[in-house]
C-alpha positions, 0 to 999 in steps of 0.5 A: 091781314095777318097780324105779327106781335112786335112788343109784349109787356105786363104794363097796359100804359106802356103797351098803349104808349108803343101803339101810339108811337107806331100810329104817329109813324103812320103804322096801323097797331093794336093792343091785345088783351086791353079788354082786361083793363076796360073790364076792371082788370087793371090790377090783375097780375100776369095780363100780358099785353101784346102790340100787333101790326100787320106783317108787312109793317113788322120790320119798320114797327120793330125799328121804332121800338127798339133802341138805337145803337147810335147817339142822338144828334 
């Protein structure tokens, strides 16, 4: 399964929130570089967290992540 990065951040919590949002929508998502936090690297500057999804789900994932131009009803 080819994975594609759909979100990048230097904040591990933000990456986990995005992963959770994608999974709640039924998409498979993983956070790369989260081992840095688990190993005690939460304060290391410059660690970029990448949220990946299967290539076939990338468009749907980006649609969920990107802000909508239309106002909420």
